[in-house]
N, C-alpha and C positions, 0 to 999 in steps of 0.2 A: 483796242481789241484786235488781235492778230489772227486771221484765219487764212486757210488756203483758199484758192479761188473757187467761188461757187459756180454751179452750173447755171448757164444763162436761161432765164425764164423768158417766155414770149413777151411779157411786159417789159422786161429789161431790154430785149431786142428793140422794141418800139421806142424806148427811151433813148437808146443809142442812135437809132436812125433819126429821131427828131433832133437830137443834139448835133448830129452831123449836118443836117439840113440847116439848123439854126446857125451853125458856125460859118456857113457859106463856103465850105471847102469842097470842091469837086475835083477829084483826081482822075487823070486820064488812065484808061485801062492799061495795066502793066506797070504803072508808075509807083514808086515807093510811097507809102502813105501810113499815117498813124490813125488807129481807130479811136475816136473820142470816147471818153469815159466819164461817167457820173458816179462819184463815190460818196461815202459817208464818213463823217468825222470819227476817228478812232479805229477805223477799219483799214485794211490794206487796199491800195489802189493800183491799177495796172494801165499801162499804155502799150498796146500791142502793135506790131508792124505788119503791114501787108505788102506783098510783092517785093520781098527782100531780094536784092540782087545776089547772084552767086559769087563765090570767092570773096566774101566780105573780110576785109582786113582789120576793120575797127568800127565799133558802134560808139558814137559820142553823143551824149544827151546834154541839152542845154535848156536853161530857163529863159523863156522869151521867144521871139520870132527870128533870132539870128543865132549863128553857131560860133560866136567869138569865144576866145579863151577865157575872157572875164566872166562869162555867164555859164561856163561848163559845170555840170553837176558831177557826172561820172562817165567813164568810158571803159570799154572792154575790147581787148585785142584777142581774137580767136587763135591766131598763129602761136602766140606765146602764152595763151590762157592767163592773161594778166589784166588787172583792173587799175585804173588811176582815177583818183578823185580830183574835183576841181573846186573853184572858189564857192560855188553854190551848193556844195555837198553838206548835208546836215547830219549824216550818219544814219538816216532812215532809208536812203535810196540805194538801189542796186540794179545792175544790168545782167540779165540772164544770158546764157550762151546763144539763145535765139534772138537776142537783141531787145527783149522786152524790158521796159523800165518799170520797176516795182517800188512803191513807197509804203513803208510800214507806218501804222498809227497815223493815218492821214490827218492833216490839220486844215482848218478853213483857209489859212493863207497859202496853202498849196494850190489853190485855184489859180488858173492862168494858162498862158500858152507855153507849149513845150516843143522844142525843135530837136530832131535827130539828124546826124550826119553819118552816113555809112560810106566808109572809104573802101574802094575796090582797087584792083590793079590798074584799071584804066581811068580812074578819076574818083568822083564822089557823088553821092545822091543825098538829097535833103528833103525833109518833110516837116510840116508844122501842124499841130492840132491843139485842141483845148481839153483841159482837165478841170472838172468842176467838183468841188467837195462841199457837200451839204451837211447841215446840222439837223439831225433827226433824233429827238429825244425819245426815251421809253414812254409808253402810254401810262397815264395815271388811272387809278381805280378808287372807287368809293362805294359805300353801301348805305341803304336807308337805316340799317340797324346792324349791330354786331352781337346782340344778346337775344336769343330766341329760345322757344320751347319746342322740343321735338314733336313732330307731327301735328302741331297746333299753329305754328307761325310760318309765314313765308318771308323771303328776303329778296331784295332787288339790288343787283350790283351794276355799276355803271363804269364803262371804259371810256376814259377821256383821251381822245385822239382824233386827228383828222383823216386817219387812214380809212380805207374802205374795206379792207380785208382784215377781219378781227377773229381771233380764236379765243375760246374760253376754256379754262382748266379748273377742275374741282379735285382737290387732293392730288394734284399732279397729273391727272388724266384729262385728255381733251374730251369735251362733252358737246352734244348737239341737242336740239329740241326733242323732247320726248314727253311721256306722261307725267314725269316728275318735275320737269323744268322746261322753260321756253326761252328762246333767244329772239330779240326783236329783229325785224327785217333789215335794219341797218347794222345789226351785229353789235351794237354798243351797249345793250342792256340784257342782262341775264336775270331771270326770275326763277327762283326755286320755290315751287308751290308748297311743298310740305318738307321742311328741313328735317333731316335726320342727324343723329350724332356722328355720322360718317361724312357729312357735308361740312367740313371744317375750314379748309384752306381754299380761298378763291383767288383767281389770277386771270388776267387777260393778256393777250399778246397780239402783235401785228407783224406782218411780213414786210420788211423794208425792200428797197429797190435792188438790193444785192441778193435777195432771197433768204436772208437770215431772219430769225425770229427775235423780236425785241419784246421782252416780257415786263409787265408791271410789277410793282411791289406786291407782296402777299397780304391779303386780309384774312385774319383768323377769327372765325366766329366762335362765340361762347354758346354752346347748346346745352340747355337743361333737359335732363331726361331721367326716367325712372321714378320711383324704385321698381325694379323688376328682378326676377330670380331671387325672391325673398326666401330664405331658408332659416329654419329653427333647429339647431343642433343641440344635443344634450349629452351628458355623461351622468348616469347610465344612458344607453342608447334608447331611441324611441322606436316603437313598433306599432304601426297603424295609428299613430297619433297618441299612443299611450306610453307613459314612462312609469315603470314599476321600480319602486325603491323601498328599502326598509327604513323603519323609524330610526332616527339617529344617524343615518348615513348622509354622506355629502352628495348634493345634487348641483350640477352646473348646467345652465342654459345659455346659448349664444345665438343671437339673431344677426344675420348678414344679408346684404342686398347689393345690387348694382345701381348706382344713381349718381347724378351730378346736378348741383353741388351736394356735398355731404348731407345725407338726410337726417331727420330727427327721429329718435326712438322713444317709444312710450310702452309701458307694461301695465296690463290689467290682470288682477287675480280675483277670480270668482266674481267678476262684475265691478270690482273696486279698482280705481286708478292708483297705481303705486307711485311713490316719489322717486322713481328711477328713470334716468334719461340715458343710461349707458346701453351698449349693445348686448351686455351679458348680465345674468343674475347668478349669484352663488348662494346656495343654502348650506351652510356648514354642517348643520345637524337637523335633519328633517323632522318636523313635528306634525301632529295631526292638523293643526291650524294652517300649515303651509301646503297641505294637499289640495287638490282640486284643479281647475282649469286656469291656465295661463295664456295670455294673448300678447304677442309682440306686434306693435303697430309701427310701421315705417312710413314717414311722411316727408314729401318733398314740397316745401312751401312755394318754391319758384315754379315748378311744373304743375302744382296744384293736384298732386296725385298721391293717394294713400293706399297701402297694401298691408295685410296682416297675416300672421300664421298662429295657429292654436296648438297647445299641447296639454295633455291631461296627466297629472301626477296621481298615482294610486299606490296603495300599499302592496308590496310584493307578496304574493301568495306562495304557499308551499309549506314544508315541514318546519316547525319551530320547536325548540326545546320546551318541555313541560313547564319549566319555571318561567318561561317568557310568554306563555299562552294567556291571552286575555279573552274571557268568554262573555259574550253579550247576547241576550235574547230580548226581542221586542215584546211589548205587552200582548199584542194580538197572537204572537206565536205561543206565549204562555197559555192563553185561553184555549188555543187549539190543542196543545199538548195535554192539558187537563181533561178536556172533553174526550179526546182519543183514549186517554188512560182509563176514564170511567167506563166508556163504552167497551173497551177491551176487557175490563174486569167483569162487567155484567155478562159479556159473551162467554168468558171462561167459567163463571159461576153456573150459567145455564148448561153448559156442556157437562160440568161435574154433577149437577142434579139429575140430568138425563141419564148419565152413566150409572148413578146409584140406584135410581128407580128401575132401570133395566136389569141391574144385577140382582136386586131383591125379588123381582118378579120371576126371574129364572129359578131361584132357589125354592120359591113357594111351589112352583109347578112340579119340581122334582119331588118334593115331600108328599104331594098328593098322589 
């Protein structure tokens, strides 16, 4: 992995100081020196110079504690802006115009002493220091389970590393302890208390000595959820749960929901379970027997959750041609109409008798 040079963190500064003390190299103030460096396998490493003399004519880097031609890696001549490789050159090394030695894609066998010779008009200056390349692998990750039910189950994730600074990521976003999840004091365990369908991708990462993040592999959870958003659509359309259709017309009903895994569908008509497990029902030619209440039941066996929606099919009211009118009167209504007819007839007869008596009485009085 090839990156530009990171910013030095306080921890890295301490590592460099410790490395300098451990190497036993103490430079006199103002004397040319090399800053020791601890790098990681696969990353770019640097050996920087301090107290570089003015009027440098050549920077020559060598492997080991001497500056012989046989162990030269590469050199750079500022006056001619030219480079020359030596026997120890592997194709990964380079010298910058400031005299810094850079090594791309550092390898473990790059560890060792390095010597620089800086030629000036009046002579040469030399310095030796140590480069250490360490192997630091990406952290591992595991969970107590990968199959959970939304809002019912919890999940614990473990980051396998010796690092002390660990970060956790859920769906690519860094997380910290909150009401929904908690991180252990050592940072190596993440517990999601109530897993949702959006807590799918888990990952941990550590910050290495160079300040770069090394991330673990991803763990993808399988979260069972739903059904929710259950809808019952129809043609003709439903109004306030009622579907009005004419006898002989085509009726379609479709039940939809949001769930994982794919839910099971059942239909009930007027309290009787139908042998239909599809999401939709089609009635090519509506009959009297097919009218009534329909219920779509949506079940998620994994999440152990069931939802339903109802719809009532009734005959469409309005004007019908005479030839198509079917007239029905219940028995109680027939009795009521007969009674009302008899009472009405008695009432009319009474009125007629009264009018006749009144008429003849008036004629008699006129004759007298």
